[in-house]
FIKOLRO-62455 format. One line per 5 residues: number of its first residue (from 1); their letters; for each residue y, z, x of N, C-alpha, C, O. Coordinates in nm, 2 decimals, decimal comma, padded with zeros to 4 digits, always signed. Atoms other than C-alpha are relative to their C-alpha. Layout:
NUM	a	Y Z X Y Z X Y Z X Y Z X; ... $
This chain:
1	msvgq	+00,11 +00,09 -00,01 -07,31 -01,90 -01,73 +00,02 -00,10 -00,12 +00,02 -00,06 -00,23; -00,02 +00,10 +00,11 -07,27 -02,23 -01,93 -00,12 -00,09 +00,00 -00,16 -00,15 +00,11; +00,11 +00,10 +00,02 -07,55 -02,45 -02,06 +00,06 -00,14 +00,02 +00,01 -00,22 +00,09; -00,09 +00,12 -00,02 -07,29 -02,73 -02,08 -00,06 -00,14 -00,03 -00,01 -00,24 +00,01; +00,05 +00,13 +00,03 -07,52 -03,01 -02,21 -00,09 +00,02 -00,12 -00,12 +00,13 -00,17 $
6	rvtsd	+00,10 -00,01 +00,11 -07,76 -03,10 -02,49 -00,14 +00,02 +00,05 -00,17 -00,01 +00,17; +00,14 -00,03 -00,04 -08,12 -02,99 -02,48 -00,08 -00,12 -00,06 -00,08 -00,14 -00,18; +00,06 +00,12 +00,04 -08,33 -03,30 -02,49 -00,15 -00,01 +00,01 -00,21 -00,11 -00,03; +00,15 +00,01 -00,01 -08,69 -03,21 -02,41 -00,06 +00,14 +00,00 +00,01 +00,24 +00,01; +00,07 -00,13 -00,01 -08,95 -02,93 -02,43 +00,02 +00,06 +00,13 +00,04 +00,18 +00,14 $
11	hqlar	-00,01 -00,06 -00,14 -08,93 -02,89 -02,05 +00,14 +00,06 +00,02 +00,15 +00,17 +00,07; -00,14 -00,06 -00,02 -08,55 -02,84 -02,06 +00,01 +00,12 -00,09 +00,07 +00,22 -00,04; -00,01 -00,12 +00,09 -08,58 -02,60 -02,36 -00,07 +00,11 +00,06 -00,02 +00,23 +00,06; +00,08 -00,11 -00,06 -08,85 -02,40 -02,18 +00,08 +00,06 +00,12 +00,08 +00,18 +00,13; -00,07 -00,05 -00,11 -08,64 -02,37 -01,87 +00,12 +00,08 -00,04 +00,15 +00,19 +00,02 $
16	llqig	-00,12 -00,07 +00,05 -08,33 -02,26 -02,06 -00,05 +00,13 -00,07 +00,02 +00,24 -00,05; +00,05 -00,13 +00,05 -08,54 -02,00 -02,25 -00,04 +00,09 +00,11 -00,03 +00,21 +00,10; +00,04 -00,09 -00,11 -08,68 -01,88 -01,92 +00,13 +00,06 +00,07 +00,12 +00,17 +00,12; -00,12 -00,06 -00,05 -08,32 -01,83 -01,80 +00,04 +00,12 -00,09 +00,08 +00,22 -00,04; -00,02 -00,11 +00,09 -08,28 -01,61 -02,11 -00,09 +00,11 +00,03 -00,04 +00,23 +00,03 $
21	vvlee	+00,10 -00,10 -00,04 -08,59 -01,42 -02,01 +00,05 +00,07 +00,12 +00,05 +00,20 +00,13; -00,04 -00,06 -00,13 -08,46 -01,36 -01,66 +00,13 +00,08 -00,03 +00,14 +00,19 +00,03; -00,12 -00,07 +00,03 -08,12 -01,26 -01,80 -00,03 +00,13 -00,07 +00,02 +00,24 -00,03; +00,04 -00,12 +00,07 -08,29 -01,01 -02,03 -00,07 +00,10 +00,10 -00,05 +00,22 +00,09; +00,07 -00,08 -00,10 -08,50 -00,88 -01,74 +00,10 +00,07 +00,09 +00,08 +00,19 +00,12 $
26	vvear	-00,11 -00,06 -00,08 -08,19 -00,82 -01,53 +00,07 +00,11 -00,08 +00,09 +00,22 -00,03; -00,06 -00,10 +00,09 -08,02 -00,64 -01,82 -00,09 +00,12 -00,01 -00,04 +00,24 +00,00; +00,10 -00,11 +00,02 -08,33 -00,43 -01,88 -00,01 +00,08 +00,13 -00,01 +00,20 +00,13; +00,01 -00,07 -00,13 -08,36 -00,35 -01,51 +00,12 +00,08 +00,03 +00,12 +00,20 +00,08; -00,13 -00,07 -00,03 -07,99 -00,26 -01,47 +00,01 +00,12 -00,09 +00,05 +00,23 -00,05 $
31	stqhh	-00,01 -00,12 +00,10 -07,99 -00,04 -01,79 -00,10 +00,11 +00,04 -00,06 +00,23 +00,03; +00,10 -00,10 -00,04 -08,31 +00,13 -01,68 +00,05 +00,08 +00,13 +00,03 +00,20 +00,14; -00,04 -00,06 -00,13 -08,17 +00,19 -01,33 +00,12 +00,10 -00,03 +00,12 +00,21 +00,02; -00,11 -00,09 +00,03 -07,84 +00,34 -01,47 -00,05 +00,12 -00,07 -00,01 +00,23 -00,05; +00,05 -00,11 +00,08 -08,03 +00,55 -01,72 -00,07 +00,10 +00,09 -00,05 +00,22 +00,08 $
36	remvg	+00,07 -00,09 -00,09 -08,25 +00,70 -01,44 +00,10 +00,08 +00,08 +00,08 +00,20 +00,11; -00,10 -00,07 -00,08 -07,94 +00,78 -01,24 +00,08 +00,10 -00,08 +00,13 +00,20 -00,02; -00,09 -00,09 +00,08 -07,77 +00,95 -01,53 -00,08 +00,11 -00,07 -00,02 +00,21 -00,12; +00,08 -00,10 +00,07 -08,06 +01,16 -01,67 +00,04 +00,14 +00,05 +00,05 +00,16 +00,17; -00,04 -00,13 -00,04 -07,94 +01,51 -01,68 +00,15 +00,02 +00,02 +00,20 +00,13 +00,05 $
41	dgdae	-00,14 -00,01 -00,02 -07,57 +01,43 -01,64 +00,07 +00,05 -00,12 +00,19 +00,08 -00,11; -00,06 -00,05 +00,12 -07,50 +01,55 -01,99 +00,07 -00,09 -00,09 +00,14 -00,05 -00,18; -00,06 +00,10 +00,08 -07,37 +01,23 -02,13 -00,10 -00,07 -00,09 -00,15 -00,18 -00,06; +00,10 +00,05 +00,09 -07,61 +01,18 -02,42 +00,03 -00,14 -00,06 -00,06 -00,22 -00,08; -00,04 +00,12 +00,06 -07,41 +00,90 -02,57 -00,03 -00,12 +00,09 -00,09 -00,22 +00,04 $
46	ieall	+00,03 +00,11 -00,10 -07,43 +00,68 -02,26 -00,15 -00,02 +00,03 -00,20 -00,13 +00,04; +00,15 +00,01 -00,02 -07,79 +00,77 -02,20 -00,07 -00,07 -00,11 -00,16 -00,16 -00,09; +00,06 +00,07 +00,12 -07,88 +00,66 -02,55 +00,03 -00,15 +00,00 -00,05 -00,23 -00,04; -00,04 +00,14 -00,01 -07,68 +00,34 -02,51 -00,09 -00,08 +00,10 -00,13 -00,19 +00,07; +00,07 +00,07 -00,10 -07,86 +00,25 -02,19 -00,15 -00,01 -00,04 -00,22 -00,11 -00,01 $
51	rhaae	+00,13 +00,00 +00,04 -08,20 +00,34 -02,33 -00,02 -00,11 -00,11 -00,12 -00,19 -00,10; +00,01 +00,11 +00,11 -08,14 +00,12 -02,64 +00,02 -00,14 +00,06 -00,05 -00,23 +00,02; -00,02 +00,13 -00,06 -08,01 -00,16 -02,42 -00,13 -00,05 +00,07 -00,16 -00,17 +00,06; +00,13 +00,04 -00,07 -08,33 -00,16 -02,21 -00,11 -00,04 -00,10 -00,18 -00,14 -00,09; +00,10 +00,03 +00,11 -08,55 -00,15 -02,53 +00,03 -00,13 -00,06 -00,06 -00,21 -00,09 $
56	esadh	-00,04 +00,13 +00,07 -08,35 -00,43 -02,69 -00,02 -00,12 +00,09 -00,07 -00,22 +00,04; +00,03 +00,11 -00,09 -08,37 -00,65 -02,38 -00,15 -00,03 +00,01 -00,19 -00,14 +00,02; +00,15 +00,02 +00,00 -08,75 -00,60 -02,37 -00,04 -00,07 -00,12 -00,12 -00,16 -00,12; +00,04 +00,06 +00,12 -08,77 -00,70 -02,73 +00,05 -00,15 +00,00 -00,02 -00,24 -00,04; -00,05 +00,14 -00,02 -08,55 -01,01 -02,66 -00,09 -00,08 +00,09 -00,12 -00,20 +00,06 $
61	rdrle	+00,09 +00,07 -00,09 -08,77 -01,10 -02,37 -00,13 -00,04 -00,07 -00,18 -00,15 -00,05; +00,12 +00,03 +00,07 -09,08 -01,08 -02,59 +00,02 -00,11 -00,09 -00,07 -00,20 -00,11; -00,02 +00,11 +00,09 -08,93 -01,30 -02,85 +00,02 -00,14 +00,07 -00,03 -00,24 +00,02; -00,02 +00,12 -00,08 -08,82 -01,56 -02,59 -00,13 -00,05 +00,06 -00,16 -00,17 +00,05; +00,13 +00,04 -00,06 -09,16 -01,55 -02,42 -00,10 -00,06 -00,11 -00,18 -00,14 -00,07 $
66	alige	+00,08 +00,06 +00,11 -09,33 -01,62 -02,76 +00,03 -00,14 -00,02 -00,06 -00,23 -00,03; -00,04 +00,14 +00,01 -09,13 -01,94 -02,79 -00,04 -00,08 +00,12 -00,09 -00,19 +00,11; +00,04 +00,07 -00,12 -09,19 -02,03 -02,43 -00,16 -00,03 +00,00 -00,20 -00,13 +00,04; +00,15 +00,01 +00,01 -09,57 -01,97 -02,49 -00,04 -00,12 -00,08 -00,14 -00,19 -00,05; +00,03 +00,12 +00,09 -09,56 -02,24 -02,76 +00,03 -00,13 +00,07 -00,01 -00,23 +00,03 $
71	ldaes	-00,03 +00,12 -00,07 -09,41 -02,48 -02,51 -00,08 -00,02 +00,13 -00,05 -00,10 +00,21; +00,09 +00,01 -00,12 -09,69 -02,43 -02,25 +00,08 +00,01 +00,13 +00,06 -00,07 +00,22; -00,08 -00,03 -00,13 -09,45 -02,29 -01,98 -00,03 +00,14 +00,04 -00,04 +00,23 -00,04; +00,02 -00,13 -00,05 -09,50 -01,99 -01,76 +00,13 +00,07 +00,00 +00,24 +00,01 +00,01; -00,12 -00,09 +00,00 -09,25 -01,70 -01,77 -00,01 +00,08 +00,13 -00,11 +00,09 +00,20 $
76	vsyee	-00,01 -00,09 -00,12 -09,14 -01,47 -01,49 -00,02 +00,14 -00,04 +00,02 +00,19 -00,14; +00,04 -00,13 +00,04 -09,28 -01,12 -01,49 +00,12 +00,10 +00,02 +00,21 +00,08 +00,11; -00,11 -00,10 -00,01 -09,05 -00,82 -01,54 -00,01 +00,07 +00,14 +00,10 +00,10 +00,19; +00,02 -00,06 -00,13 -09,19 -00,66 -01,22 +00,07 -00,07 +00,11 +00,13 -00,02 +00,20; -00,06 +00,08 -00,11 -09,07 -00,95 -01,01 +00,15 +00,01 -00,01 +00,22 +00,03 +00,09 $
81	iealv	-00,15 +00,00 +00,02 -08,72 -00,94 -01,16 +00,05 +00,14 +00,04 +00,15 +00,16 +00,10; -00,04 -00,14 -00,04 -08,70 -00,55 -01,13 +00,01 +00,01 +00,15 +00,10 +00,08 +00,20; +00,00 -00,01 -00,15 -08,79 -00,58 -00,76 +00,12 -00,08 +00,06 +00,18 -00,03 +00,15; -00,12 +00,08 -00,05 -08,52 -00,85 -00,71 +00,13 +00,08 -00,03 +00,22 +00,08 +00,06; -00,12 -00,08 +00,03 -08,26 -00,64 -00,89 +00,01 +00,12 +00,09 +00,12 +00,15 +00,14 $
86	eaqyg	+00,00 -00,12 -00,09 -08,36 -00,33 -00,69 +00,05 -00,04 +00,14 +00,13 +00,03 +00,20; -00,04 +00,05 -00,14 -08,33 -00,53 -00,36 +00,15 -00,04 +00,00 +00,21 -00,01 +00,10; -00,14 +00,04 +00,01 -07,99 -00,67 -00,47 +00,09 +00,11 -00,03 +00,20 +00,12 +00,04; -00,09 -00,10 +00,05 -07,84 -00,37 -00,64 -00,04 +00,14 +00,03 +00,03 +00,23 +00,00; +00,05 -00,13 -00,02 -08,05 -00,08 -00,53 +00,09 +00,10 +00,07 +00,08 +00,22 +00,05 $
91	ktkpe	-00,09 -00,09 -00,08 -07,79 +00,06 -00,29 +00,13 +00,01 -00,06 +00,22 +00,08 -00,01; -00,13 +00,00 +00,07 -07,51 +00,00 -00,53 +00,00 +00,10 -00,12 -00,09 +00,10 -00,20; +00,00 -00,11 +00,11 -07,42 +00,30 -00,75 +00,09 -00,05 -00,11 +00,18 -00,14 -00,09; -00,08 +00,05 +00,11 -07,26 +00,26 -01,09 +00,15 +00,00 +00,02 +00,22 -00,08 -00,03; -00,14 +00,00 -00,03 -06,92 +00,36 -00,96 +00,05 -00,12 +00,07 +00,17 -00,15 +00,07 $
96	dfdgv	-00,03 +00,12 -00,07 -06,93 +00,05 -00,75 +00,03 -00,11 -00,09 +00,09 -00,22 -00,05; -00,03 +00,10 +00,10 -06,91 -00,15 -01,07 +00,10 +00,05 -00,10 +00,10 +00,01 -00,21; -00,10 -00,05 +00,09 -06,62 +00,04 -01,21 -00,06 +00,08 -00,12 -00,01 +00,08 -00,23; +00,06 -00,09 +00,10 -06,86 +00,26 -01,40 -00,12 -00,08 -00,07 -00,12 -00,20 -00,08; +00,12 +00,05 +00,08 -07,18 +00,22 -01,60 +00,04 -00,08 -00,12 -00,02 -00,19 -00,15 $
101	lydql	-00,04 +00,07 +00,12 -07,00 +00,11 -01,91 +00,05 -00,14 +00,03 +00,03 -00,23 -00,05; -00,05 +00,13 -00,04 -06,82 -00,18 -01,74 -00,12 -00,09 +00,04 -00,12 -00,21 +00,00; +00,12 +00,08 -00,04 -07,15 -00,30 -01,59 -00,08 -00,04 -00,13 -00,12 -00,15 -00,14; +00,07 +00,03 +00,12 -07,32 -00,27 -01,93 +00,08 -00,11 -00,09 +00,02 -00,19 -00,14; -00,08 +00,10 +00,08 -07,03 -00,46 -02,10 -00,01 -00,14 +00,06 -00,03 -00,24 -00,01 $
106	cneet	+00,02 +00,13 -00,07 -07,06 -00,74 -01,84 -00,13 -00,06 -00,03 -00,14 -00,18 -00,06; +00,13 +00,04 +00,03 -07,43 -00,76 -01,90 -00,01 -00,05 -00,15 -00,06 -00,16 -00,17; +00,00 +00,04 +00,14 -07,39 -00,78 -02,28 +00,08 -00,12 -00,03 +00,04 -00,21 -00,10; -00,08 +00,12 +00,02 -07,11 -01,03 -02,27 -00,06 -00,13 +00,07 -00,05 -00,23 +00,01; +00,07 +00,11 -00,07 -07,30 -01,25 -02,02 -00,11 -00,06 -00,09 -00,13 -00,18 -00,11 $
111	aykfy	+00,11 +00,04 +00,09 -07,60 -01,25 -02,25 +00,05 -00,07 -00,13 +00,00 -00,17 -00,17; -00,06 +00,06 +00,12 -07,39 -01,32 -02,56 +00,05 -00,14 +00,03 +00,01 -00,23 -00,05; -00,05 +00,14 -00,03 -07,22 -01,62 -02,40 -00,11 -00,10 +00,03 -00,10 -00,21 -00,01; +00,11 +00,09 -00,03 -07,54 -01,76 -02,27 -00,07 -00,05 -00,13 -00,09 -00,17 -00,15; +00,07 +00,04 +00,12 -07,71 -01,75 -02,61 +00,10 -00,09 -00,09 +00,05 -00,18 -00,16 $
116	ddlie	-00,10 +00,08 +00,07 -07,39 -01,89 -02,77 +00,00 -00,14 +00,05 -00,01 -00,24 -00,03; +00,00 +00,13 -00,06 -07,39 -02,18 -02,53 -00,14 -00,07 -00,03 -00,14 -00,19 -00,06; +00,13 +00,06 +00,02 -07,77 -02,24 -02,57 -00,01 -00,05 -00,14 -00,06 -00,16 -00,17; +00,00 +00,04 +00,14 -07,74 -02,25 -02,95 +00,08 -00,12 -00,02 +00,03 -00,22 -00,09; -00,08 +00,12 +00,01 -07,46 -02,50 -02,92 -00,06 -00,12 +00,05 -00,06 -00,23 +00,00 $
121	aiegs	+00,07 +00,12 -00,06 -07,66 -02,72 -02,69 -00,11 -00,05 -00,08 -00,14 -00,17 -00,09; +00,11 +00,04 +00,09 -07,96 -02,72 -02,92 +00,05 -00,06 -00,12 +00,00 -00,17 -00,17; -00,06 +00,06 +00,12 -07,74 -02,78 -03,22 +00,06 -00,14 +00,02 +00,06 -00,23 -00,06; -00,06 +00,13 -00,04 -07,57 -03,07 -03,04 -00,10 -00,11 +00,04 -00,06 -00,22 +00,06; +00,10 +00,10 -00,03 -07,90 -03,24 -02,97 -00,08 -00,05 -00,12 -00,10 +00,03 -00,22 $
126	dssfs	+00,08 +00,05 +00,11 -08,09 -03,46 -03,20 -00,15 -00,02 +00,04 -00,23 -00,08 -00,03; +00,13 +00,01 -00,05 -08,41 -03,43 -03,00 -00,09 +00,09 -00,08 -00,05 +00,19 -00,14; +00,10 -00,09 +00,06 -08,73 -03,29 -03,15 -00,08 +00,07 +00,11 -00,09 +00,02 +00,22; +00,08 -00,08 -00,10 -08,94 -03,02 -02,98 -00,13 +00,03 -00,06 -00,15 +00,01 -00,18; +00,13 -00,03 +00,05 -09,30 -02,92 -03,01 +00,00 +00,13 -00,07 -00,10 +00,17 -00,14 $
131	vdrdr	-00,02 -00,13 +00,07 -09,18 -02,58 -03,14 +00,10 -00,03 -00,11 +00,20 -00,10 -00,09; -00,09 +00,02 +00,11 -09,00 -02,56 -03,47 +00,15 +00,03 +00,04 +00,18 +00,14 +00,08; -00,14 -00,01 -00,03 -08,63 -02,62 -03,41 +00,07 +00,12 -00,07 +00,15 +00,19 -00,01; -00,07 -00,10 +00,08 -08,51 -02,39 -03,69 -00,05 +00,14 +00,04 +00,03 +00,23 +00,04; +00,05 -00,13 -00,05 -08,73 -02,11 -03,56 +00,06 +00,04 +00,13 +00,10 +00,15 +00,15 $
136	vldtl	-00,07 -00,03 -00,13 -08,59 -02,14 -03,21 +00,14 +00,04 -00,03 +00,19 +00,14 +00,03; -00,14 -00,03 +00,03 -08,23 -02,14 -03,35 +00,01 +00,14 -00,07 +00,10 +00,22 -00,04; +00,00 -00,13 +00,06 -08,31 -01,84 -03,58 -00,02 +00,11 +00,09 +00,05 +00,21 +00,09; +00,02 -00,10 -00,11 -08,45 -01,65 -03,29 +00,12 +00,02 +00,08 +00,16 +00,14 +00,11; -00,11 -00,01 -00,09 -08,16 -01,73 -03,07 +00,12 +00,06 -00,07 +00,20 +00,14 -00,01 $
141	rgira	-00,12 -00,05 +00,08 -07,90 -01,65 -03,34 -00,02 +00,15 -00,02 +00,08 +00,23 -00,01; +00,03 -00,15 +00,01 -08,07 -01,31 -03,40 +00,03 +00,07 +00,13 +00,09 +00,18 +00,12; -00,03 -00,06 -00,13 -08,06 -01,23 -03,03 +00,15 +00,00 +00,03 +00,20 +00,11 +00,07; -00,14 +00,00 -00,03 -07,70 -01,34 -03,00 +00,07 +00,10 -00,09 +00,16 +00,17 -00,04; -00,07 -00,10 +00,09 -07,60 -01,12 -03,30 -00,02 +00,14 +00,06 +00,07 +00,22 +00,05 $
146	eeeag	+00,03 -00,13 -00,06 -07,77 -00,82 -03,13 +00,09 +00,02 +00,13 +00,13 +00,13 +00,15; -00,09 -00,01 -00,12 -07,58 -00,90 -02,80 +00,14 +00,03 -00,04 +00,21 +00,10 +00,02; -00,13 -00,02 +00,05 -07,26 -00,92 -03,00 +00,02 +00,14 -00,04 +00,13 +00,20 -00,01; +00,00 -00,14 +00,04 -07,33 -00,58 -03,15 +00,01 +00,09 +00,12 +00,08 +00,19 +00,12; +00,00 -00,08 -00,13 -07,40 -00,45 -02,80 +00,14 +00,00 +00,06 +00,19 +00,10 +00,11 $
151	veevt	-00,13 +00,01 -00,05 -07,06 -00,58 -02,68 +00,09 +00,10 -00,08 +00,17 +00,17 -00,02; -00,09 -00,08 +00,08 -06,89 -00,41 -02,97 -00,02 +00,15 +00,02 +00,07 +00,23 +00,02; +00,03 -00,14 -00,02 -07,07 -00,08 -02,92 +00,05 +00,05 +00,13 +00,11 +00,16 +00,14; -00,05 -00,04 -00,13 -06,99 -00,06 -02,55 +00,16 +00,01 +00,00 +00,22 +00,10 +00,05; -00,14 +00,01 +00,01 -06,63 -00,16 -02,62 +00,06 +00,13 -00,08 +00,15 +00,19 -00,04 $
156	eimer	-00,04 -00,12 +00,08 -06,60 +00,12 -02,89 -00,01 +00,13 +00,08 +00,08 +00,21 +00,08; +00,01 -00,12 -00,08 -06,73 +00,38 -02,65 +00,11 +00,00 +00,11 +00,16 +00,11 +00,13; -00,11 +00,01 -00,10 -06,49 +00,26 -02,38 +00,13 +00,04 -00,05 +00,21 +00,11 +00,01; -00,13 -00,03 +00,07 -06,20 +00,28 -02,62 +00,02 +00,15 -00,03 +00,13 +00,20 -00,02; -00,01 -00,14 +00,03 -06,28 +00,64 -02,71 +00,02 +00,08 +00,12 +00,06 +00,20 +00,11 $
161	r	+00,00 -00,08 -00,12 -06,29 +00,75 -02,35 +00,13 -00,01 +00,07 +00,15 +00,05 +00,18 $
């Protein structure tokens, strides 16, 4: 997913942040779904990874929604996204994605790339926003760093197996 342009208005920034919210909701829903399917399978490391990923995505969503709230834009509810994910992926088992770890890696990499592109688009713009630009960038950089750490964590687990 590529932002591919400069961010030039509050409206555009709000929409891009909403994409981030949706992305986080999908990651949270997928991680939660995999975790539910794995409970009791005896793989505590992967269960902990999935639980942490869901919690982290919820935190990212809250941070993005706080920024969106300052831009007077509505966000999409988690319940709506969870229902869409269930409808789209509910019949798909983790093995259909070459395993839970590959699915989680894809989610983490997609989120990292989105935030990296969004940061670049904001930095490439000389527009001003009604929300503090440095605060937006600091928030996005923090989220991107956590996504990068998630990619590294999943990769390390995969390499050990």
